[in-house]
N, C-alpha and C positions, 0 to 999 in steps of 0.2 A: 569546420564544425565538428567537435569531438563526437564519436560514435559510442553509446553505450549498448553493450551487446550481453544478450542472454541466450543460452541454448538449452532446449528441453530435448533429452533423449529418451525414447521409449524404453521401458525395462521388460514388463509383461503387463498382460491384462490393461488396466487403465492407470499403471503407475509409470512415473516419469522421474528422472533425476534432472533437475534445472542448475544452471551454473552461470555465474556471471562474469565469466571469461577473466576472472582474477583468481581467487583462492577459495572460493566460497561455492557450496553446493547444497542442495535439500531435496528431498524426496517430496513430490507431489502424488496424490492419490484422491480416489473417491472414497466415500463411506461405503460401508458394506451394504447398506439398504440401497445404495446406487450401482452395486456391481463391483465395486473396489475392496481392496483389503484394509482401508482406512490407516496406511502406514505413514500418512503426512497430510497436511492441508490441501484442499482442492485449490486450483489455480485462483477461482473467485475468492476464496478465503484469503489467500495470499495478497490478493489485490487489495482486500479490504484492511487487512493486517499492514500493508503498506501505506495506506492513507493515516492510520493510526500513528506509525512509526514515524513517516516523514514530518506530521504535523508537530508531533512531540520533539523531533530532532531540531526541525527549523526554529521552533518556538525557544526551545533551550538555547540554541545558538544567538538568536535574537536577543534574548533576555541577557545572555553573558555579554554581548556587545554593549547592550544598554546599561550595564552595570546593576542590573536587576538579579538578585541573588535568590534563586529558587530553592525552597525547600522540600517541595514535593509536587510532582506533575504527573497526571495520568490522563491520556487521551484514549477516549473510547469511541470506535466507529462502528455503528449500527447501521445495516443495509436492509433494506426492504426488497425483498425479493417473491413476487407472487410465484406459487407452486407450478402453475402451469405456464410459466414464461422463463426464457433463458436471461431475460434483461432485469436489470436492478430498477426498482421504482424510484428510489431515493436513498441517500446516505446522511445519517446525522452523526456530528461530530460532538462528543460532550467532553469539554475540556475542565478538569479540576486542577487549579494551581494554587499553591501558597506559596508566598514570596515577601520578600521585606521591601515593597514599594506600595506607593498608592495605586488604587483600583486604576485611574485614569492612565497611569505609565504602562500597568500590566496589559489594559485593552489596547493601548496603542501598539504594544510588543505585538499582540495577537493579530491585529489588523496588518502589521508588517509580514507576520508569518504567512497569512492569507495570501498576500500579494507575492510571496516569494517561495512558497511551497511548490516544488514541481509536481508532486503527485496529487496535490489538491487540484493543480490547473489540469492535470490529465482528466479527472473527474468532472470539473466545473466548466471546461471548454472543449470545444470540438478540436480533436487533435486528428490530423489526416492519417490514414492508415492505408497501406498498399501491400498487398500479399503477392508473391512470387511462387507458384507451384512448379516443382520440378518432379517429375515421375520416372520410375524405372520399373520395368517388369522383371519379375524373377520367375 
């Protein structure tokens, strides 16, 4: 089974640089009001961004394979997070699409997207998580 690997390295304060073990990196940070310097999205924002992106990418690919020509596509992911909790209450996806196909075909393409988008699956199904902590004293 292929392994998808991401590495986050602490830089300073609450800022990290995360990479995908290929050639892409980005900075994650907390907003100033949470003690960061706001130099990048938070990890939670990045997770919500990944839902929107994965849904858009998979939907565009399903449409392409189905010969549905998209003229405009926007996916907005809105996450509800209570101020007093680290956990999300829910996520709503708002998908706006214009295409040269009947509504029923576009809806069928979206259903295939929901069934095949790996990030949507992470958020809608329980995915086992195991943490291994290795410590060193300095």
